[in-house]
C-alpha positions as CSV (number, residue, x, y, z in Angstrom):
1,M,107.2,4.1,113.6
2,T,110.9,3.6,112.9
3,G,113.0,0.5,113.5
4,C,112.3,-2.9,114.9
5,G,114.2,-4.9,117.5
6,E,115.4,-8.5,117.4
7,I,116.6,-9.1,121.0
8,D,115.2,-10.9,124.0
9,D,113.2,-8.9,126.4
10,Y,110.8,-9.2,129.4
11,S,107.3,-8.4,128.3
12,F,104.8,-6.8,130.7
13,S,102.1,-9.5,130.7
14,R,98.6,-9.5,132.2
15,D,99.9,-11.7,135.0
16,D,102.6,-9.1,135.7
17,V,99.9,-6.5,135.9
18,N,97.8,-8.5,138.4
19,E,100.9,-9.1,140.5
20,F,101.8,-5.5,140.3
21,L,98.3,-4.4,141.4
22,T,98.2,-6.7,144.4
23,S,101.7,-5.9,145.6
24,D,102.5,-3.8,148.7
25,E,105.2,-1.9,146.9
26,D,105.0,1.9,147.1
27,Y,105.0,3.4,143.7
28,T,104.4,7.0,144.7
29,G,108.0,7.9,145.6
30,E,110.9,9.5,143.8
31,D,111.0,7.1,140.8
32,A,107.4,7.7,140.0
33,D,108.0,11.5,139.7
34,T,110.3,10.8,136.7
35,L,107.4,9.1,134.8
36,D,105.0,12.1,134.5
37,D,103.5,12.3,131.0
38,P,104.4,15.7,129.5
39,G,101.4,15.3,127.3
40,V,98.9,15.8,130.1
41,T,100.2,19.1,131.4
42,G,99.5,22.5,130.0
43,E,97.4,25.6,130.6
44,E,93.8,25.7,129.5
45,D,92.8,27.5,126.3
46,A,91.8,31.1,126.7
47,A,88.1,31.7,126.0
48,P,87.5,32.6,122.4
49,D,86.9,36.2,121.6
50,A,83.1,36.8,121.3
51,D,83.7,39.2,118.5
52,E,85.1,36.4,116.4
53,T,82.0,34.2,116.7
54,T,79.9,34.2,113.6
55,D,77.0,32.2,112.3
56,E,79.4,30.6,109.9
57,S,81.8,29.4,112.7
58,E,78.9,28.1,114.7
59,E,77.9,25.9,111.8
60,K,81.5,24.5,111.3
61,E,82.0,20.9,112.4
62,L,84.7,21.2,115.0
63,Y,87.4,18.6,115.3
64,I,89.2,19.7,118.5
65,G,89.0,22.8,120.5
66,D,87.6,25.5,118.3
67,L,89.2,24.2,115.1
68,T,87.9,22.1,112.2
69,F,89.9,19.1,111.0
70,E,91.3,21.2,108.1
71,E,92.4,24.0,110.5
72,Y,93.9,21.4,112.8
73,E,95.8,19.8,109.9
74,A,97.2,23.2,108.9
75,L,99.0,23.6,112.3
76,T,102.6,22.5,112.9
77,L,103.1,19.2,114.7
78,E,104.2,21.1,117.8
79,E,101.0,23.2,117.7
80,Q,98.8,20.1,117.3
81,D,100.5,18.5,120.3
82,A,100.1,21.6,122.4
83,L,96.4,21.9,121.5
84,R,95.6,18.3,122.2
85,A,97.4,18.4,125.5
86,E,95.4,21.4,126.5
87,E,92.1,19.8,125.5
88,R,93.0,16.6,127.3
89,A,93.9,18.5,130.5
90,K,90.5,20.1,130.5
91,V,88.5,16.9,130.7
92,T,90.9,14.4,132.4
93,P,90.3,15.7,136.0
94,A,86.5,15.1,135.7
95,Y,87.2,11.4,135.1
96,E,90.0,10.7,137.5
97,D,87.7,8.8,139.8
98,D,86.2,6.8,136.9
99,I,89.4,5.0,135.9
100,L,88.7,1.2,136.0
101,P,90.1,-0.5,139.1
102,D,92.1,-2.8,136.8
103,Y,94.2,0.1,135.6
104,R,94.1,2.6,138.5
105,E,97.4,1.8,140.0
106,L,99.1,1.2,136.6
107,Y,98.0,4.7,135.6
108,D,99.2,6.2,138.9
109,Y,102.5,4.5,138.4
110,N,102.9,6.0,134.9
111,N,100.2,8.3,133.6
112,A,101.4,7.8,130.0
113,V,99.4,4.6,130.2
114,I,96.2,5.2,128.3
115,G,94.9,1.6,127.8
116,Y,95.7,-2.1,127.6
117,I,95.8,-4.6,124.7
118,Y,95.3,-8.3,125.0
119,I,94.7,-11.0,122.4
120,D,93.9,-14.5,123.9
121,G,96.3,-17.2,122.8
122,T,99.0,-14.8,121.6
123,T,101.9,-12.9,123.3
124,I,100.2,-9.6,122.8
125,D,99.4,-8.7,126.4
126,A,100.6,-5.3,127.5
127,P,99.8,-1.7,128.5
128,V,99.5,0.9,125.7
129,L,101.2,4.2,126.3
130,Q,101.0,7.6,124.6
131,T,103.0,10.8,124.9
132,L,102.1,13.8,122.8
133,E,105.2,15.9,123.0
134,D,107.6,13.0,122.0
135,Y,105.3,10.4,120.6
136,E,108.1,7.8,120.1
137,Y,109.4,8.2,123.6
138,Y,108.1,4.8,124.9
139,L,108.8,3.1,121.6
140,H,112.4,2.9,122.8
141,R,111.8,2.8,126.5
142,D,110.1,0.4,129.0
143,I,107.3,1.4,131.3
144,D,109.9,2.7,133.8
145,G,111.3,5.1,131.2
146,V,114.5,3.1,130.9
147,E,116.0,2.7,127.4
148,S,114.9,-0.6,126.0
149,E,115.1,-2.1,122.5
150,P,111.6,-3.8,122.8
151,G,110.1,-0.5,124.1
152,C,106.4,-0.5,124.8
153,I,103.3,-0.7,122.7
154,I,102.2,2.9,121.9
155,L,99.2,4.6,120.5
156,D,99.8,6.8,117.5
157,A,100.2,10.5,118.3
158,D,97.2,11.4,116.1
159,S,94.9,8.8,117.6
160,E,92.8,9.5,120.7
161,I,91.6,6.6,122.8
162,G,88.9,8.8,124.3
163,I,87.8,9.7,127.8
164,G,84.6,8.4,129.3
165,T,82.4,5.6,128.0
166,R,80.3,4.8,125.0
167,K,77.4,3.9,127.3
168,E,77.3,7.5,128.6
169,G,78.0,9.0,125.2
170,Y,81.5,10.2,126.4
171,L,79.7,12.9,128.4
172,E,82.1,15.6,129.5
173,G,84.9,13.6,127.9
174,Y,85.6,13.0,124.2
175,E,85.1,10.2,121.8
176,P,87.9,8.0,120.4
177,T,89.1,8.7,116.9
178,T,87.6,6.6,114.2
179,I,90.8,4.6,113.9
180,Q,93.0,3.5,116.8
181,M,96.5,3.2,115.2
182,V,98.6,1.1,117.6
183,H,102.4,0.5,117.0
184,G,104.7,-2.1,118.4
185,H,108.1,-3.5,117.6
186,N,108.4,-6.8,115.7
187,M,110.5,-8.7,118.2
188,R,112.1,-11.9,117.0
189,N,111.3,-13.6,120.3
190,G,107.6,-12.9,119.7
191,T,107.1,-10.2,122.4
192,M,105.5,-6.9,121.8
193,F,104.1,-7.2,118.2
194,G,106.5,-10.0,117.3
195,S,103.6,-12.5,116.8
196,L,101.5,-10.1,114.7
197,L,102.8,-11.5,111.4
198,K,101.0,-14.8,112.1
199,Y,97.9,-12.9,111.0
200,A,99.1,-13.3,107.4
201,D,97.4,-16.7,107.7
202,A,93.6,-16.3,107.5
203,S,93.1,-19.5,109.6
204,Y,95.2,-17.9,112.4
205,A,93.0,-14.8,112.3
206,D,89.9,-17.0,112.6
207,S,91.2,-18.6,115.8
208,H,92.6,-15.3,117.2
209,S,89.9,-13.0,116.0
210,I,89.1,-10.9,119.1
211,I,91.3,-8.0,120.1
212,E,90.7,-6.7,123.6
213,Y,91.7,-3.1,123.6
214,D,90.6,-1.2,126.7
215,S,90.8,2.5,127.5
216,L,91.3,3.4,131.2
217,Y,87.5,3.9,131.4
218,E,85.9,1.1,129.6
219,K,86.3,-2.4,128.3
220,R,86.4,-2.7,124.5
221,S,86.7,-5.5,122.0
222,Y,87.4,-5.5,118.3
223,E,86.9,-8.3,115.7
224,V,89.7,-8.8,113.2
225,I,88.7,-8.2,109.6
226,G,92.0,-8.8,107.8
227,A,95.7,-8.1,107.5
228,F,98.0,-6.6,104.9
229,Y,101.6,-5.8,104.0
230,S,102.6,-2.2,103.1
231,Q,105.6,0.1,103.6
232,I,106.5,3.6,104.5
233,Y,106.5,5.7,101.4
234,P,108.1,9.1,100.6
235,E,106.0,12.0,101.7
236,D,105.6,13.3,98.2
237,S,104.5,9.9,96.7
238,N,100.9,9.3,95.7
239,E,100.8,5.8,97.2
240,F,98.1,5.0,99.8
241,K,99.7,5.7,103.2
242,Y,97.6,3.7,105.7
243,Y,99.6,5.1,108.6
244,T,98.4,8.6,108.1
245,Y,94.7,7.9,108.8
246,N,93.3,8.3,112.3
247,Q,90.0,10.1,111.8
248,L,87.3,9.6,109.2
249,D,85.0,12.6,109.3
250,S,82.9,11.9,106.2
251,K,81.5,9.1,104.1
252,E,83.9,10.0,101.3
253,E,86.9,9.7,103.6
254,Y,85.7,6.4,104.9
255,D,85.0,5.0,101.4
256,H,88.5,6.0,100.2
257,W,90.1,4.5,103.3
258,I,88.2,1.2,103.3
259,E,88.6,0.7,99.6
260,N,92.3,1.0,99.8
261,I,92.6,-1.2,102.9
262,E,90.5,-3.9,101.2
263,D,92.7,-3.7,98.1
264,L,95.7,-4.3,100.3
265,A,94.2,-7.1,102.4
266,L,95.5,-10.6,102.1
267,Y,92.0,-11.8,103.0
268,L,88.8,-10.4,104.3
269,R,86.9,-12.3,107.1
270,D,83.1,-12.5,107.0
271,V,82.8,-9.6,109.4
272,P,80.2,-6.8,109.0
273,Y,81.4,-3.2,109.1
274,Q,80.2,0.2,107.7
275,Y,80.7,3.9,107.8
276,G,80.3,5.2,111.4
277,D,82.0,2.2,113.0
278,E,85.2,2.4,115.0
279,F,88.3,0.5,113.9
280,I,91.7,-0.6,115.2
281,L,94.8,-1.0,113.2
282,L,97.9,-2.8,114.7
283,S,101.1,-1.9,112.9
284,T,104.6,-3.3,113.0
285,C,107.8,-3.6,110.9
286,A,108.0,-6.3,108.2
287,Y,110.9,-7.2,105.9
288,Q,109.3,-7.9,102.6
289,T,110.7,-4.6,101.3
290,E,112.6,-1.6,102.5
291,D,110.7,0.2,105.3
292,G,108.2,-2.6,105.1
293,R,105.2,-2.8,107.4
294,F,102.5,-5.3,108.3
295,A,99.2,-4.4,109.8
296,V,96.1,-6.1,111.2
297,F,92.8,-4.3,111.2
298,G,89.5,-4.9,113.0
299,V,86.2,-3.3,113.8
300,R,84.8,-2.4,117.3
301,R,82.2,-4.7,118.7
302,Q,82.0,-3.6,122.3
């Protein structure tokens, strides 16, 4: 995520959502057509060639489509976006009727909305958006697609919030990635992720420990573990780049990730977590150094 704003804005609060959902306004007209998410369109993958199927490929642990994580990582960013858009398009229709009533009209208004984040007692209270073809699109625009310094809170392009519910094993949908990497601007007036830096204080984390982060299909909650400062490093550096992690496919990957996160942490709350858990990481700009960042991380409880 690049840049952070320092101007006043009008945040999209939970009260605004409730008012929006109960209004009689028609949001299916001309303006709504301009808000289609390019990331949910695309043709379905062609069926794999049967001749290419081998015992070895059947044993591979597939990450997305017919690719392993390593094969996916070898693709260009454009190819990754196209593949994920195709996979999403395959399963989304089956769940169109299962979107929670709280978010049905919000999603219909702008289908780039993939969830909602709320932390009681803070200013963090807004829809979460994601676009795959231009992942920073809503970082610089409001929910109407109008250029805006505060922008919206967005889910990282390589994070998947998932389709379906944990209760049903994400049947016919797909599971969320291990880490939900959520970005927002550090606004001086406290909106978006402007209040996130308060989590540098462990006592603040204790009194604001629950992050409600819903998908369109299920209610979710995460408990804050800790917070840390970091920065955006040159690509060729050997520094730990927390912002590059979205999926932890092995115990070794998890151990590497959590050890580095714990080393960065300003504090660690007395919260249990282990390999196999799901995590959330809220990231925003900070000014302790050039390209500084501040992040809060937590583990899923519901």
